[in-house]
C-alpha positions in Angstrom: 0.2 -0.2 0.1 1.4 3.5 -0.5 1.2 6.5 1.4 -1.6 7.8 -1.3 -3.8 5.1 -0.3 -3.4 6.5 3.3 -3.6 10.6 3.3 -3.0 13.2 6.0 -5.8 15.0 7.8 -6.0 18.6 7.7 -4.9 18.4 11.7 -1.8 16.5 10.7 -0.7 18.7 7.9 -1.0 21.4 10.3 1.1 19.9 12.8 3.4 18.6 10.6 3.8 22.6 9.0 4.7 24.4 12.6 6.8 21.2 13.3 8.6 21.3 10.4 9.0 25.6 10.8 10.7 24.4 14.6 12.7 22.2 13.2 13.7 24.4 10.6 14.2 27.3 13.0 15.8 25.1 15.5 18.6 24.0 12.3 19.1 27.5 11.7 20.2 27.9 15.1 22.7 25.2 14.9 24.3 26.4 12.0 25.0 29.5 13.0 26.6 27.9 16.0 28.3 25.3 13.6 29.3 28.4 11.6 31.2 29.8 14.8 33.4 26.5 15.2 34.2 26.2 12.0 32.0 22.8 11.4 30.9 24.1 8.1 34.7 25.2 6.7 36.0 22.8 4.5 37.3 19.5 5.6 35.2 19.5 8.6 32.0 19.8 6.4 32.6 16.7 5.0 31.7 15.4 9.0 29.2 17.6 10.0 27.5 16.3 6.7 28.1 12.7 7.5 26.7 13.7 11.1 23.8 15.1 9.9 22.0 11.3 8.4 22.3 9.6 11.6 21.3 12.8 13.9 18.3 13.1 12.1 16.9 9.4 12.4 15.5 10.4 15.6 13.5 13.4 14.2 11.9 11.2 11.8 10.4 8.9 15.0 9.6 11.9 16.5 8.0 13.7 13.7 5.5 10.3 13.6 4.8 10.7 17.4 4.0 14.6 17.1 1.6 14.2 14.0 0.4 10.8 15.2 1.5 9.3 11.6 1.5 5.9 11.0 4.4 3.8 9.7 2.5 3.8 6.2 2.3 8.0 6.5 5.9 8.8 7.2 7.1 9.5 3.9 3.8 11.7 3.3 4.6 13.6 6.6 8.3 14.1 6.0 7.5 15.7 3.0 5.1 17.8 4.2 7.0 19.2 7.3 10.4 19.3 5.2 8.6 21.1 2.7 7.3 24.1 5.3 11.1 24.1 6.8 12.7 24.5 2.6 10.3 27.6 2.3 11.7 28.9 5.4 15.2 28.2 4.4 14.4 29.7 1.0 12.8 33.0 2.3 15.5 33.6 5.3 18.3 33.5 2.8 17.0 36.8 1.0 15.2 38.2 3.6 16.9 37.5 6.8 20.1 36.3 5.7 22.1 37.4 9.4 20.3 34.6 11.1 22.8 32.1 9.6 25.6 34.0 11.3 29.2 33.7 9.6 28.0 30.4 8.1 25.8 32.4 5.6 25.1 30.5 2.5 27.1 27.4 3.8 24.6 27.4 6.6 21.5 27.2 4.3 23.6 24.8 2.1 23.6 22.6 5.4 19.8 23.1 6.2 19.3 22.2 2.7 21.4 19.1 2.7 19.5 17.9 6.0 16.2 18.5 4.2 17.4 15.6 1.7 18.6 13.5 4.3 15.0 14.1 6.0 13.6 13.2 2.7 15.4 10.1 2.0 15.1 8.5 5.3 11.4 9.4 5.2 11.2 7.1 2.4 13.2 4.5 3.6 11.4 4.2 6.7 8.0 4.3 4.9 5.7 1.0 5.3 4.7 -1.6 7.8 8.3 -3.0 7.8 7.8 -6.1 5.7 9.9 -6.8 2.4 8.2 -6.7 -1.0 
């Protein structure tokens, strides 16, 4: 069964939009700090990006809980939250770039990387756990 067979309720979309906005703001604060310690500079950015993968996994599970998602709604739910975060990231980059501090564009890029990681994990963690 696909995510389309398990649509989200309006309440879940609202929760996911707010949740995604909150995660984006937390990520913006994090990349601001990461910029001050040089974690977004070469060569350290490779390690930062690599650590984003295991660091994102708990947030996929937490998103399920916060929005009341079933396993089969995971990909769609993560996509909804990520859409909210990505739109805020794009707007902040234009209208409030100071939010990223010394990280600047590298901070926004790190958030974009994290969004991609979240989407891939959402897809990988979607379903009922049975192999096809």
